[in-house]
A tleap script that builds the chain and sets N, CA, C and O, in Angstrom:
source leaprc.protein.ff14SB
mol = sequence {
  NMET LYS PRO SER ALA ILE ASN LEU THR ASP
  LYS LEU ALA GLN PHE THR ASP HIE TRP ALA
  PRO LYS VAL ILE ALA GLU MET ASN ASN TYR
  GLN PHE LYS LEU VAL LYS ILE GLN GLY GLU
  PHE VAL TRP HIE SER HIE PRO ASP THR ASP
  GLU VAL PHE VAL VAL ILE ASP GLY GLU LEU
  ASN ILE ALA PHE ARG ASP GLY VAL VAL ARG
  LEU ASN ALA GLY GLU MET VAL VAL VAL PRO
  LYS GLY VAL GLU HIE LYS PRO PHE ALA ASN
  ARG GLU CYS ASN VAL MET LEU ILE GLU PRO
  LYS GLY VAL ILE ASN THR GLY GLU ALA GLU
  SER THR LEU THR ALA GLU ASN ASP ILE TRP
  CILE
}
set mol.1.N position { 229.782 -47.988 58.746 }
set mol.1.CA position { 229.479 -48.485 57.404 }
set mol.1.C position { 228.891 -47.334 56.576 }
set mol.1.O position { 227.977 -46.637 57.018 }
set mol.2.N position { 229.419 -47.159 55.406 }
set mol.2.CA position { 228.943 -46.104 54.516 }
set mol.2.C position { 227.669 -46.560 53.794 }
set mol.2.O position { 227.650 -47.647 53.217 }
set mol.3.N position { 226.608 -45.748 53.818 }
set mol.3.CA position { 225.393 -46.108 53.091 }
set mol.3.C position { 225.643 -46.197 51.584 }
set mol.3.O position { 226.461 -45.462 51.032 }
set mol.4.N position { 224.929 -47.101 50.941 }
set mol.4.CA position { 225.030 -47.222 49.488 }
set mol.4.C position { 223.646 -47.529 48.923 }
set mol.4.O position { 222.766 -48.023 49.628 }
set mol.5.N position { 223.475 -47.232 47.657 }
set mol.5.CA position { 222.193 -47.458 46.981 }
set mol.5.C position { 221.912 -48.950 46.859 }
set mol.5.O position { 222.823 -49.755 46.662 }
set mol.6.N position { 220.653 -49.300 46.979 }
set mol.6.CA position { 220.204 -50.675 46.760 }
set mol.6.C position { 219.308 -50.651 45.532 }
set mol.6.O position { 218.268 -49.992 45.520 }
set mol.7.N position { 219.721 -51.371 44.504 }
set mol.7.CA position { 218.971 -51.395 43.260 }
set mol.7.C position { 217.968 -52.553 43.299 }
set mol.7.O position { 218.354 -53.721 43.282 }
set mol.8.N position { 216.679 -52.213 43.354 }
set mol.8.CA position { 215.638 -53.235 43.479 }
set mol.8.C position { 215.592 -54.166 42.278 }
set mol.8.O position { 215.374 -55.368 42.432 }
set mol.9.N position { 215.794 -53.622 41.086 }
set mol.9.CA position { 215.782 -54.440 39.867 }
set mol.9.C position { 216.901 -55.472 39.900 }
set mol.9.O position { 216.687 -56.637 39.565 }
set mol.10.N position { 218.106 -55.041 40.308 }
set mol.10.CA position { 219.232 -55.975 40.411 }
set mol.10.C position { 218.960 -57.062 41.454 }
set mol.10.O position { 219.262 -58.234 41.229 }
set mol.11.N position { 218.404 -56.677 42.565 }
set mol.11.CA position { 218.107 -57.647 43.621 }
set mol.11.C position { 217.052 -58.651 43.161 }
set mol.11.O position { 217.186 -59.849 43.410 }
set mol.12.N position { 216.007 -58.170 42.496 }
set mol.12.CA position { 214.953 -59.064 42.013 }
set mol.12.C position { 215.473 -60.050 40.963 }
set mol.12.O position { 214.938 -61.151 40.830 }
set mol.13.N position { 216.493 -59.668 40.232 }
set mol.13.CA position { 217.068 -60.550 39.209 }
set mol.13.C position { 217.868 -61.703 39.820 }
set mol.13.O position { 218.238 -62.640 39.112 }
set mol.14.N position { 218.133 -61.643 41.107 }
set mol.14.CA position { 218.970 -62.655 41.766 }
set mol.14.C position { 218.199 -63.891 42.242 }
set mol.14.O position { 218.808 -64.838 42.741 }
set mol.15.N position { 216.871 -63.895 42.096 }
set mol.15.CA position { 216.122 -65.083 42.505 }
set mol.15.C position { 214.870 -65.234 41.642 }
set mol.15.O position { 214.404 -64.279 41.020 }
set mol.16.N position { 214.338 -66.458 41.620 }
set mol.16.CA position { 213.164 -66.748 40.798 }
set mol.16.C position { 212.031 -67.404 41.580 }
set mol.16.O position { 210.907 -67.485 41.084 }
set mol.17.N position { 212.308 -67.871 42.789 }
set mol.17.CA position { 211.278 -68.591 43.544 }
set mol.17.C position { 210.178 -67.659 44.027 }
set mol.17.O position { 210.409 -66.479 44.294 }
set mol.18.N position { 208.985 -68.211 44.133 }
set mol.18.CA position { 207.815 -67.459 44.586 }
set mol.18.C position { 207.576 -67.692 46.074 }
set mol.18.O position { 207.914 -68.747 46.611 }
set mol.19.N position { 206.992 -66.698 46.728 }
set mol.19.CA position { 206.576 -66.767 48.134 }
set mol.19.C position { 207.744 -66.987 49.087 }
set mol.19.O position { 207.557 -67.540 50.171 }
set mol.20.N position { 208.942 -66.566 48.704 }
set mol.20.CA position { 210.133 -66.738 49.541 }
set mol.20.C position { 210.828 -65.382 49.699 }
set mol.20.O position { 211.763 -65.083 48.957 }
set mol.21.N position { 210.388 -64.563 50.650 }
set mol.21.CA position { 210.942 -63.212 50.812 }
set mol.21.C position { 212.449 -63.210 51.066 }
set mol.21.O position { 212.978 -64.054 51.789 }
set mol.22.N position { 213.116 -62.244 50.454 }
set mol.22.CA position { 214.565 -62.059 50.608 }
set mol.22.C position { 214.821 -60.680 51.222 }
set mol.22.O position { 214.282 -59.677 50.755 }
set mol.23.N position { 215.631 -60.640 52.250 }
set mol.23.CA position { 215.939 -59.386 52.938 }
set mol.23.C position { 216.958 -58.600 52.123 }
set mol.23.O position { 217.959 -59.142 51.656 }
set mol.24.N position { 216.672 -57.280 51.961 }
set mol.24.CA position { 217.625 -56.418 51.253 }
set mol.24.C position { 218.162 -55.295 52.137 }
set mol.24.O position { 219.161 -54.660 51.800 }
set mol.25.N position { 217.496 -55.050 53.272 }
set mol.25.CA position { 217.949 -53.986 54.170 }
set mol.25.C position { 217.240 -54.104 55.509 }
set mol.25.O position { 216.189 -54.734 55.628 }
set mol.26.N position { 217.852 -53.474 56.524 }
set mol.26.CA position { 217.228 -53.377 57.836 }
set mol.26.C position { 217.267 -51.932 58.298 }
set mol.26.O position { 218.209 -51.195 58.006 }
set mol.27.N position { 216.226 -51.537 59.024 }
set mol.27.CA position { 216.172 -50.219 59.642 }
set mol.27.C position { 215.595 -50.440 61.030 }
set mol.27.O position { 214.467 -50.909 61.182 }
set mol.28.N position { 216.389 -50.094 62.046 }
set mol.28.CA position { 215.992 -50.388 63.420 }
set mol.28.C position { 215.672 -51.874 63.497 }
set mol.28.O position { 216.536 -52.689 63.177 }
set mol.29.N position { 214.486 -52.256 63.901 }
set mol.29.CA position { 214.144 -53.672 63.983 }
set mol.29.C position { 213.278 -54.117 62.802 }
set mol.29.O position { 212.669 -55.186 62.846 }
set mol.30.N position { 213.222 -53.296 61.744 }
set mol.30.CA position { 212.396 -53.613 60.575 }
set mol.30.C position { 213.243 -54.121 59.424 }
set mol.30.O position { 214.377 -53.683 59.231 }
set mol.31.N position { 212.684 -55.043 58.665 }
set mol.31.CA position { 213.348 -55.549 57.471 }
set mol.31.C position { 212.569 -55.139 56.230 }
set mol.31.O position { 211.339 -55.090 56.229 }
set mol.32.N position { 213.316 -54.847 55.181 }
set mol.32.CA position { 212.776 -54.600 53.854 }
set mol.32.C position { 213.062 -55.874 53.065 }
set mol.32.O position { 214.214 -56.282 52.916 }
set mol.33.N position { 211.994 -56.496 52.563 }
set mol.33.CA position { 212.126 -57.776 51.878 }
set mol.33.C position { 211.525 -57.682 50.487 }
set mol.33.O position { 210.515 -57.009 50.281 }
set mol.34.N position { 212.149 -58.360 49.534 }
set mol.34.CA position { 211.589 -58.491 48.195 }
set mol.34.C position { 211.041 -59.897 48.049 }
set mol.34.O position { 211.629 -60.865 48.532 }
set mol.35.N position { 209.903 -59.993 47.373 }
set mol.35.CA position { 209.295 -61.296 47.154 }
set mol.35.C position { 208.609 -61.305 45.790 }
set mol.35.O position { 208.028 -60.310 45.357 }
set mol.36.N position { 208.694 -62.449 45.131 }
set mol.36.CA position { 207.978 -62.657 43.871 }
set mol.36.C position { 206.727 -63.459 44.203 }
set mol.36.O position { 206.795 -64.485 44.880 }
set mol.37.N position { 205.597 -62.983 43.724 }
set mol.37.CA position { 204.317 -63.573 44.058 }
set mol.37.C position { 203.611 -64.028 42.789 }
set mol.37.O position { 203.499 -63.279 41.818 }
set mol.38.N position { 203.137 -65.270 42.816 }
set mol.38.CA position { 202.308 -65.783 41.723 }
set mol.38.C position { 201.457 -66.908 42.288 }
set mol.38.O position { 201.943 -67.758 43.035 }
set mol.39.N position { 200.176 -66.901 41.921 }
set mol.39.CA position { 199.258 -67.886 42.453 }
set mol.39.C position { 198.669 -67.404 43.766 }
set mol.39.O position { 198.645 -66.207 44.053 }
set mol.40.N position { 198.190 -68.364 44.566 }
set mol.40.CA position { 197.518 -68.019 45.822 }
set mol.40.C position { 198.373 -68.404 47.015 }
set mol.40.O position { 199.050 -69.432 47.011 }
set mol.41.N position { 198.330 -67.553 48.043 }
set mol.41.CA position { 198.994 -67.818 49.310 }
set mol.41.C position { 197.971 -68.464 50.241 }
set mol.41.O position { 196.947 -68.962 49.775 }
set mol.42.N position { 198.227 -68.463 51.525 }
set mol.42.CA position { 197.315 -69.034 52.508 }
set mol.42.C position { 196.682 -67.922 53.342 }
set mol.42.O position { 197.263 -66.850 53.513 }
set mol.43.N position { 195.499 -68.190 53.852 }
set mol.43.CA position { 194.897 -67.263 54.810 }
set mol.43.C position { 195.770 -67.252 56.052 }
set mol.43.O position { 196.140 -68.308 56.566 }
set mol.44.N position { 196.099 -66.069 56.530 }
set mol.44.CA position { 196.928 -65.961 57.727 }
set mol.44.C position { 196.810 -64.556 58.314 }
set mol.44.O position { 196.227 -63.660 57.702 }
set mol.45.N position { 197.364 -64.382 59.491 }
set mol.45.CA position { 197.432 -63.061 60.107 }
set mol.45.C position { 198.716 -62.976 60.915 }
set mol.45.O position { 199.379 -63.982 61.165 }
set mol.46.N position { 199.050 -61.776 61.313 }
set mol.46.CA position { 200.207 -61.524 62.159 }
set mol.46.C position { 199.672 -60.824 63.409 }
set mol.46.O position { 199.416 -59.620 63.377 }
set mol.47.N position { 199.503 -61.559 64.505 }
set mol.47.CA position { 198.818 -61.003 65.677 }
set mol.47.C position { 199.554 -59.853 66.368 }
set mol.47.O position { 198.938 -59.080 67.102 }
set mol.48.N position { 200.856 -59.732 66.141 }
set mol.48.CA position { 201.638 -58.734 66.879 }
set mol.48.C position { 202.149 -57.570 66.049 }
set mol.48.O position { 202.791 -56.673 66.594 }
set mol.49.N position { 201.885 -57.555 64.746 }
set mol.49.CA position { 202.460 -56.494 63.924 }
set mol.49.C position { 201.647 -56.214 62.666 }
set mol.49.O position { 200.992 -57.099 62.117 }
set mol.50.N position { 201.706 -54.969 62.229 }
set mol.50.CA position { 201.194 -54.595 60.908 }
set mol.50.C position { 202.169 -55.123 59.861 }
set mol.50.O position { 203.295 -55.502 60.182 }
set mol.51.N position { 201.724 -55.144 58.609 }
set mol.51.CA position { 202.570 -55.593 57.494 }
set mol.51.C position { 202.315 -54.674 56.306 }
set mol.51.O position { 201.167 -54.355 55.997 }
set mol.52.N position { 203.380 -54.251 55.646 }
set mol.52.CA position { 203.263 -53.351 54.497 }
set mol.52.C position { 203.607 -54.112 53.218 }
set mol.52.O position { 204.618 -54.810 53.151 }
set mol.53.N position { 202.750 -53.966 52.202 }
set mol.53.CA position { 202.991 -54.505 50.864 }
set mol.53.C position { 203.144 -53.320 49.913 }
set mol.53.O position { 202.246 -52.484 49.824 }
set mol.54.N position { 204.265 -53.238 49.204 }
set mol.54.CA position { 204.505 -52.202 48.198 }
set mol.54.C position { 204.715 -52.922 46.870 }
set mol.54.O position { 205.661 -53.697 46.731 }
set mol.55.N position { 203.849 -52.675 45.898 }
set mol.55.CA position { 203.972 -53.352 44.604 }
set mol.55.C position { 204.974 -52.603 43.736 }
set mol.55.O position { 204.818 -51.412 43.466 }
set mol.56.N position { 205.997 -53.316 43.308 }
set mol.56.CA position { 207.043 -52.751 42.455 }
set mol.56.C position { 206.681 -52.950 40.990 }
set mol.56.O position { 206.847 -52.049 40.168 }
set mol.57.N position { 206.184 -54.143 40.675 }
set mol.57.CA position { 205.851 -54.474 39.290 }
set mol.57.C position { 204.718 -55.485 39.301 }
set mol.57.O position { 204.723 -56.410 40.113 }
set mol.58.N position { 203.748 -55.322 38.413 }
set mol.58.CA position { 202.649 -56.260 38.299 }
set mol.58.C position { 201.434 -55.826 39.094 }
set mol.58.O position { 201.296 -54.662 39.472 }
set mol.59.N position { 200.556 -56.789 39.340 }
set mol.59.CA position { 199.319 -56.530 40.084 }
set mol.59.C position { 199.171 -57.546 41.202 }
set mol.59.O position { 199.230 -58.754 40.969 }
set mol.60.N position { 198.981 -57.055 42.406 }
set mol.60.CA position { 198.801 -57.894 43.579 }
set mol.60.C position { 197.385 -57.725 44.099 }
set mol.60.O position { 196.869 -56.609 44.168 }
set mol.61.N position { 196.765 -58.823 44.459 }
set mol.61.CA position { 195.460 -58.803 45.111 }
set mol.61.C position { 195.645 -59.331 46.524 }
set mol.61.O position { 196.381 -60.292 46.750 }
set mol.62.N position { 194.967 -58.690 47.474 }
set mol.62.CA position { 194.977 -59.203 48.833 }
set mol.62.C position { 193.525 -59.366 49.269 }
set mol.62.O position { 192.773 -58.398 49.385 }
set mol.63.N position { 193.157 -60.626 49.506 }
set mol.63.CA position { 191.808 -60.925 49.969 }
set mol.63.C position { 191.741 -60.716 51.471 }
set mol.63.O position { 192.638 -61.108 52.217 }
set mol.64.N position { 190.653 -60.089 51.890 }
set mol.64.CA position { 190.316 -59.946 53.294 }
set mol.64.C position { 188.964 -60.623 53.470 }
set mol.64.O position { 188.286 -60.895 52.480 }
set mol.65.N position { 188.569 -60.894 54.669 }
set mol.65.CA position { 187.294 -61.584 54.903 }
set mol.65.C position { 186.109 -60.768 54.408 }
set mol.65.O position { 185.024 -61.313 54.204 }
set mol.66.N position { 186.307 -59.447 54.210 }
set mol.66.CA position { 185.198 -58.599 53.755 }
set mol.66.C position { 185.437 -57.954 52.393 }
set mol.66.O position { 184.767 -56.980 52.049 }
set mol.67.N position { 186.383 -58.483 51.612 }
set mol.67.CA position { 186.624 -57.926 50.278 }
set mol.67.C position { 188.058 -58.113 49.831 }
set mol.67.O position { 188.858 -58.767 50.501 }
set mol.68.N position { 188.371 -57.525 48.680 }
set mol.68.CA position { 189.697 -57.653 48.074 }
set mol.68.C position { 190.259 -56.268 47.789 }
set mol.68.O position { 189.546 -55.384 47.315 }
set mol.69.N position { 191.545 -56.086 48.083 }
set mol.69.CA position { 192.254 -54.866 47.700 }
set mol.69.C position { 193.143 -55.227 46.513 }
set mol.69.O position { 193.923 -56.178 46.575 }
set mol.70.N position { 193.017 -54.453 45.426 }
set mol.70.CA position { 193.846 -54.664 44.237 }
set mol.70.C position { 194.888 -53.559 44.180 }
set mol.70.O position { 194.565 -52.375 44.271 }
set mol.71.N position { 196.139 -53.964 44.029 }
set mol.71.CA position { 197.254 -53.022 43.993 }
set mol.71.C position { 198.018 -53.169 42.692 }
set mol.71.O position { 198.325 -54.282 42.264 }
set mol.72.N position { 198.324 -52.040 42.064 }
set mol.72.CA position { 199.159 -52.008 40.867 }
set mol.72.C position { 200.534 -51.477 41.236 }
set mol.72.O position { 200.755 -51.033 42.363 }
set mol.73.N position { 201.455 -51.523 40.286 }
set mol.73.CA position { 202.804 -51.002 40.509 }
set mol.73.C position { 202.720 -49.577 41.029 }
set mol.73.O position { 201.966 -48.753 40.509 }
set mol.74.N position { 203.502 -49.300 42.058 }
set mol.74.CA position { 203.521 -47.977 42.648 }
set mol.74.C position { 202.504 -47.770 43.754 }
set mol.74.O position { 202.408 -46.677 44.312 }
set mol.75.N position { 201.734 -48.823 44.082 }
set mol.75.CA position { 200.745 -48.718 45.144 }
set mol.75.C position { 201.135 -49.605 46.318 }
set mol.75.O position { 201.900 -50.559 46.173 }
set mol.76.N position { 200.586 -49.264 47.495 }
set mol.76.CA position { 200.889 -50.028 48.695 }
set mol.76.C position { 199.675 -50.112 49.590 }
set mol.76.O position { 198.707 -49.369 49.423 }
set mol.77.N position { 199.736 -51.029 50.548 }
set mol.77.CA position { 198.699 -51.151 51.565 }
set mol.77.C position { 199.359 -51.579 52.871 }
set mol.77.O position { 200.354 -52.303 52.880 }
set mol.78.N position { 198.778 -51.112 53.968 }
set mol.78.CA position { 199.189 -51.556 55.294 }
set mol.78.C position { 198.104 -52.497 55.809 }
set mol.78.O position { 196.942 -52.109 55.932 }
set mol.79.N position { 198.490 -53.725 56.108 }
set mol.79.CA position { 197.560 -54.695 56.686 }
set mol.79.C position { 197.723 -54.603 58.204 }
set mol.79.O position { 198.795 -54.903 58.730 }
set mol.80.N position { 196.675 -54.193 58.906 }
set mol.80.CA position { 196.780 -54.056 60.364 }
set mol.80.C position { 197.031 -55.393 61.065 }
set mol.80.O position { 196.612 -56.448 60.588 }
set mol.81.N position { 197.710 -55.329 62.184 }
set mol.81.CA position { 197.984 -56.561 62.933 }
set mol.81.C position { 196.683 -57.270 63.283 }
set mol.81.O position { 195.667 -56.651 63.598 }
set mol.82.N position { 196.760 -58.592 63.212 }
set mol.82.CA position { 195.611 -59.408 63.565 }
set mol.82.C position { 194.565 -59.581 62.486 }
set mol.82.O position { 193.624 -60.353 62.673 }
set mol.83.N position { 194.692 -58.887 61.356 }
set mol.83.CA position { 193.696 -58.976 60.282 }
set mol.83.C position { 194.059 -60.126 59.335 }
set mol.83.O position { 195.152 -60.148 58.768 }
set mol.84.N position { 193.137 -61.076 59.169 }
set mol.84.CA position { 193.373 -62.184 58.249 }
set mol.84.C position { 193.404 -61.686 56.821 }
set mol.84.O position { 192.591 -60.853 56.418 }
set mol.85.N position { 194.361 -62.211 56.053 }
set mol.85.CA position { 194.494 -61.816 54.655 }
set mol.85.C position { 195.116 -62.955 53.861 }
set mol.85.O position { 195.747 -63.858 54.410 }
set mol.86.N position { 194.914 -62.879 52.539 }
set mol.86.CA position { 195.453 -63.902 51.633 }
set mol.86.C position { 195.881 -63.225 50.336 }
set mol.86.O position { 195.039 -62.917 49.492 }
set mol.87.N position { 197.188 -62.988 50.168 }
set mol.87.CA position { 197.674 -62.403 48.917 }
set mol.87.C position { 197.542 -63.403 47.761 }
set mol.87.O position { 197.649 -64.615 47.948 }
set mol.88.N position { 197.308 -62.859 46.565 }
set mol.88.CA position { 197.322 -63.698 45.373 }
set mol.88.C position { 197.588 -62.832 44.148 }
set mol.88.O position { 197.312 -61.632 44.139 }
set mol.89.N position { 198.130 -63.471 43.117 }
set mol.89.CA position { 198.419 -62.774 41.861 }
set mol.89.C position { 198.231 -63.757 40.719 }
set mol.89.O position { 198.735 -64.879 40.765 }
set mol.90.N position { 197.502 -63.329 39.690 }
set mol.90.CA position { 197.286 -64.184 38.522 }
set mol.90.C position { 198.556 -64.334 37.696 }
set mol.90.O position { 198.806 -65.387 37.109 }
set mol.91.N position { 199.351 -63.278 37.657 }
set mol.91.CA position { 200.658 -63.295 36.974 }
set mol.91.C position { 201.708 -62.876 37.982 }
set mol.91.O position { 201.399 -62.223 38.979 }
set mol.92.N position { 202.948 -63.252 37.721 }
set mol.92.CA position { 204.018 -62.903 38.659 }
set mol.92.C position { 204.065 -61.394 38.904 }
set mol.92.O position { 203.998 -60.598 37.967 }
set mol.93.N position { 204.180 -61.022 40.157 }
set mol.93.CA position { 204.395 -59.621 40.500 }
set mol.93.C position { 205.512 -59.544 41.537 }
set mol.93.O position { 205.774 -60.498 42.269 }
set mol.94.N position { 206.157 -58.387 41.577 }
set mol.94.CA position { 207.267 -58.157 42.488 }
set mol.94.C position { 206.827 -57.183 43.570 }
set mol.94.O position { 206.264 -56.127 43.281 }
set mol.95.N position { 207.086 -57.548 44.805 }
set mol.95.CA position { 206.577 -56.808 45.948 }
set mol.95.C position { 207.683 -56.586 46.969 }
set mol.95.O position { 208.554 -57.437 47.153 }
set mol.96.N position { 207.639 -55.427 47.633 }
set mol.96.CA position { 208.486 -55.198 48.787 }
set mol.96.C position { 207.605 -55.295 50.020 }
set mol.96.O position { 206.536 -54.689 50.088 }
set mol.97.N position { 208.075 -56.070 50.996 }
set mol.97.CA position { 207.417 -56.180 52.287 }
set mol.97.C position { 208.233 -55.394 53.307 }
set mol.97.O position { 209.463 -55.405 53.271 }
set mol.98.N position { 207.545 -54.718 54.210 }
set mol.98.CA position { 208.226 -54.034 55.299 }
set mol.98.C position { 207.562 -54.522 56.581 }
set mol.98.O position { 206.370 -54.315 56.806 }
set mol.99.N position { 208.372 -55.178 57.414 }
set mol.99.CA position { 207.847 -55.779 58.635 }
set mol.99.C position { 208.975 -55.982 59.641 }
set mol.99.O position { 210.147 -55.972 59.265 }
set mol.100.N position { 208.633 -56.167 60.912 }
set mol.100.CA position { 209.677 -56.383 61.905 }
set mol.100.C position { 210.484 -57.651 61.617 }
set mol.100.O position { 209.974 -58.620 61.054 }
set mol.101.N position { 211.727 -57.617 62.012 }
set mol.101.CA position { 212.603 -58.774 61.869 }
set mol.101.C position { 211.988 -59.970 62.596 }
set mol.101.O position { 211.470 -59.834 63.704 }
set mol.102.N position { 212.050 -61.136 61.964 }
set mol.102.CA position { 211.572 -62.361 62.588 }
set mol.102.C position { 210.138 -62.731 62.269 }
set mol.102.O position { 209.673 -63.793 62.686 }
set mol.103.N position { 209.414 -61.874 61.532 }
set mol.103.CA position { 208.028 -62.195 61.184 }
set mol.103.C position { 208.013 -63.385 60.221 }
set mol.103.O position { 208.750 -63.410 59.235 }
set mol.104.N position { 207.171 -64.357 60.522 }
set mol.104.CA position { 207.031 -65.538 59.664 }
set mol.104.C position { 205.992 -65.224 58.597 }
set mol.104.O position { 204.907 -64.735 58.910 }
set mol.105.N position { 206.320 -65.502 57.341 }
set mol.105.CA position { 205.461 -65.079 56.229 }
set mol.105.C position { 204.048 -65.642 56.294 }
set mol.105.O position { 203.115 -65.009 55.798 }
set mol.106.N position { 203.869 -66.802 56.887 }
set mol.106.CA position { 202.533 -67.396 56.983 }
set mol.106.C position { 201.879 -67.143 58.348 }
set mol.106.O position { 200.848 -67.738 58.664 }
set mol.107.N position { 202.477 -66.267 59.145 }
set mol.107.CA position { 201.916 -65.978 60.465 }
set mol.107.C position { 201.840 -67.233 61.303 }
set mol.107.O position { 202.824 -67.961 61.435 }
set mol.108.N position { 200.663 -67.492 61.877 }
set mol.108.CA position { 200.483 -68.681 62.704 }
set mol.108.C position { 199.905 -69.864 61.916 }
set mol.108.O position { 199.669 -70.930 62.484 }
set mol.109.N position { 199.680 -69.678 60.619 }
set mol.109.CA position { 199.146 -70.760 59.784 }
set mol.109.C position { 200.254 -71.751 59.429 }
set mol.109.O position { 201.374 -71.358 59.104 }
set mol.110.N position { 199.927 -73.024 59.495 }
set mol.110.CA position { 200.876 -74.047 59.063 }
set mol.110.C position { 200.710 -74.246 57.567 }
set mol.110.O position { 199.599 -74.439 57.074 }
set mol.111.N position { 201.846 -74.196 56.837 }
set mol.111.CA position { 201.758 -74.284 55.383 }
set mol.111.C position { 203.083 -74.715 54.786 }
set mol.111.O position { 204.147 -74.478 55.358 }
set mol.112.N position { 203.003 -75.350 53.628 }
set mol.112.CA position { 204.214 -75.664 52.876 }
set mol.112.C position { 204.844 -74.386 52.313 }
set mol.112.O position { 205.988 -74.408 51.860 }
set mol.113.N position { 204.104 -73.275 52.338 }
set mol.113.CA position { 204.618 -71.997 51.825 }
set mol.113.C position { 205.365 -71.194 52.889 }
set mol.113.O position { 205.836 -70.092 52.607 }
set mol.114.N position { 205.480 -71.724 54.100 }
set mol.114.CA position { 206.253 -71.030 55.132 }
set mol.114.C position { 207.710 -70.961 54.691 }
set mol.114.O position { 208.340 -71.984 54.421 }
set mol.115.N position { 208.233 -69.740 54.622 }
set mol.115.CA position { 209.599 -69.520 54.132 }
set mol.115.C position { 210.584 -69.359 55.277 }
set mol.115.O position { 210.221 -68.944 56.377 }
set mol.116.N position { 211.816 -69.689 55.003 }
set mol.116.CA position { 212.892 -69.474 55.970 }
set mol.116.C position { 213.104 -67.975 56.135 }
set mol.116.O position { 213.034 -67.223 55.163 }
set mol.117.N position { 213.359 -67.547 57.348 }
set mol.117.CA position { 213.583 -66.136 57.646 }
set mol.117.C position { 215.039 -65.736 57.450 }
set mol.117.O position { 215.941 -66.573 57.415 }
set mol.118.N position { 215.235 -64.419 57.322 }
set mol.118.CA position { 216.571 -63.808 57.296 }
set mol.118.C position { 217.463 -64.312 56.161 }
set mol.118.O position { 218.668 -64.481 56.343 }
set mol.119.N position { 216.870 -64.551 54.993 }
set mol.119.CA position { 217.655 -64.884 53.799 }
set mol.119.C position { 217.964 -63.586 53.091 }
set mol.119.O position { 217.064 -62.933 52.563 }
set mol.120.N position { 219.237 -63.204 53.075 }
set mol.120.CA position { 219.679 -61.932 52.484 }
set mol.120.C position { 220.138 -62.143 51.048 }
set mol.120.O position { 220.728 -63.170 50.710 }
set mol.121.N position { 219.853 -61.142 50.207 }
set mol.121.CA position { 220.429 -61.125 48.857 }
set mol.121.C position { 221.119 -59.796 48.669 }
set mol.121.O position { 221.685 -59.539 47.606 }
savepdb mol mol.pdb
quit
């Protein structure tokens, strides 16, 4: 398969739902996912893997039990495995997630915000 460019703006224009990550690429066992975030998520953790948040547009806040990390467009954070966190955004923001294939967005927390995995756009 010949590599080709993936346009993040075009991909983000293909969906409007919040908290429902969409896969745009895979590398080894990792997936690159785009997600639109607005409002508050649930407290959760991923006991077996780190998780990367890269803000493409807007402002993302991630609450931790000991404080909040604020990210603007062009910034990222790595959430270590097992660390409880709760993303939130006052206005819609666009984020790329990088995590192993099969990671459930709400970790082990039960929530109506649990999204279906492996939805490609």
